[in-house]
C-alpha positions as CSV (number, residue, x, y, z in Angstrom):
1,X,16.7,42.3,-16.5
2,X,20.7,41.7,-17.5
3,X,21.0,40.7,-21.0
4,X,24.4,42.0,-21.7
5,X,25.5,41.5,-25.3
6,X,23.5,38.3,-26.7
7,X,25.2,36.8,-29.0
8,X,28.6,37.4,-27.4
9,X,27.3,35.5,-24.1
10,X,26.2,33.3,-26.5
11,X,29.0,31.9,-28.1
12,X,31.0,32.3,-25.1
13,X,28.6,29.4,-23.0
14,X,28.6,27.3,-26.1
15,X,32.6,27.3,-26.1
16,X,32.0,27.1,-22.3
17,X,29.5,23.9,-22.7
18,X,32.7,21.2,-24.2
19,X,34.8,19.8,-21.2
20,X,37.9,20.0,-23.4
21,X,37.3,23.8,-23.7
22,X,37.1,24.6,-20.3
23,X,40.5,22.2,-19.5
24,X,42.2,24.4,-22.3
25,X,41.2,27.5,-20.7
26,X,42.2,26.3,-17.0
27,X,45.8,25.8,-18.9
28,X,45.9,29.2,-20.3
29,X,44.9,30.8,-17.2
30,X,48.6,29.4,-15.5
31,X,50.0,31.3,-18.7
32,X,50.6,31.6,-22.6
33,X,50.7,27.6,-24.3
34,X,51.6,26.2,-27.8
35,X,48.2,24.4,-29.1
36,X,50.6,21.3,-28.6
37,X,51.1,22.2,-25.6
38,X,47.1,22.9,-25.3
39,X,46.4,19.7,-27.5
40,X,49.2,17.5,-24.9
41,X,47.0,16.7,-22.2
42,X,44.1,15.0,-24.3
43,X,44.0,12.1,-26.7
44,X,42.9,14.8,-30.0
45,X,45.1,15.3,-33.0
46,X,46.4,18.6,-33.2
47,X,43.5,19.4,-35.8
48,X,40.6,18.8,-33.2
49,X,42.5,20.9,-30.9
50,X,42.7,23.8,-32.8
51,X,39.1,23.6,-33.6
52,X,38.5,23.7,-30.0
53,X,41.0,26.5,-30.6
54,X,39.1,28.3,-33.1
55,X,36.0,27.7,-30.7
56,X,37.2,29.8,-27.9
57,X,38.7,32.5,-30.0
58,X,35.2,33.2,-32.0
59,X,33.6,33.3,-28.3
60,X,36.4,36.0,-27.7
61,X,37.9,33.3,-24.5
62,X,41.8,33.7,-26.0
63,X,43.5,35.4,-28.4
64,X,46.1,33.4,-30.8
65,X,49.9,34.6,-32.2
66,X,51.6,33.2,-34.7
67,X,55.4,33.2,-34.3
68,X,57.5,31.1,-36.7
69,X,56.1,28.2,-37.4
70,X,54.4,27.9,-33.8
71,X,51.1,29.2,-32.3
72,X,50.8,30.6,-28.5
73,X,47.7,31.3,-27.6
74,X,46.3,33.4,-24.4
75,X,43.1,34.1,-22.2
76,X,41.5,37.1,-22.5
77,X,39.3,37.1,-19.5
78,X,36.3,39.9,-21.4
79,X,34.1,37.5,-22.1
80,X,34.1,35.6,-18.7
81,X,33.7,38.8,-16.9
82,X,30.3,39.6,-18.8
83,X,29.7,35.7,-18.1
84,X,30.5,36.1,-14.2
85,X,28.1,38.8,-14.4
86,X,25.5,37.1,-15.9
87,X,25.8,34.6,-13.8
88,X,25.7,37.1,-10.5
89,X,22.4,38.4,-11.2
90,X,20.9,34.7,-11.2
91,X,23.4,34.3,-7.8
92,X,20.8,36.4,-5.9
93,X,18.1,34.4,-7.0
94,X,19.6,30.9,-5.8
95,X,21.2,32.2,-2.9
96,X,17.5,33.5,-1.9
97,X,16.0,30.2,-3.2
98,X,18.9,28.5,-0.5
99,X,18.8,31.0,2.5
100,X,14.6,29.8,2.5
101,X,15.4,26.2,2.2
102,X,17.9,26.3,5.1
103,X,15.3,27.6,7.4
104,X,12.8,24.9,6.0
105,X,15.5,22.4,6.9
106,X,16.5,24.1,10.3
107,X,12.9,24.3,11.2
108,X,12.4,20.5,10.6
109,X,15.4,19.6,12.4
110,X,14.1,21.3,15.5
111,X,10.8,19.5,14.9
112,X,12.6,16.0,14.7
113,X,14.5,17.0,17.6
114,X,11.2,18.3,19.6
115,X,9.2,14.9,18.6
116,X,12.8,12.8,19.4
117,X,12.7,14.8,23.5
118,X,8.9,14.3,23.9
119,X,9.5,10.1,22.4
120,X,12.1,10.2,25.0
121,X,10.4,11.8,27.8
122,X,7.4,9.5,27.3
123,X,9.0,6.3,27.1
124,X,8.3,4.5,30.4
125,X,11.6,3.8,32.6
126,X,13.6,1.3,31.6
127,X,14.8,-1.5,34.7
128,X,17.4,-0.1,37.0
129,X,16.8,3.5,35.8
130,X,15.7,6.0,38.9
131,X,12.5,8.4,38.2
C-alpha cells in the first residue's frame, strides 16, 4: 500500500481542503503573486489571507519571499506531486470499478434494446401497415 510520508500528506490534504486555498494555488500556478494579489479576489482581510498562506506554507505547497515590505508567494509543486502519486494508487481501483460499471450499463442497455425489439415484433400490425 502506498503511504507516502503520511504527516506531510495529511498537511497537504488539510491545506487543499479549503476552497480559498485551492483558488490561491490555482492563481500561483500562473506565476508569482503578492499576498495582496492573492487576497484580492476574496472578500477577506490581508490577515485572513495570511492565515491561508501560512497553511499552504506549512504544507510546503508555496514558498514566501519577503522583498522590502512586500511578501511574494510562488507555487512549490513537490507536495502536489506526492499527493498526485498517492491518489494515483487509488485511481487504479476507481478505473477498474468504472470499467465494471460501464460493462453493466452496456449489458442493461442491450437487454432493454432486445426487449424493445421483441415488443415491436410481437405487437399486432397497425391499421394500414403491410404484413
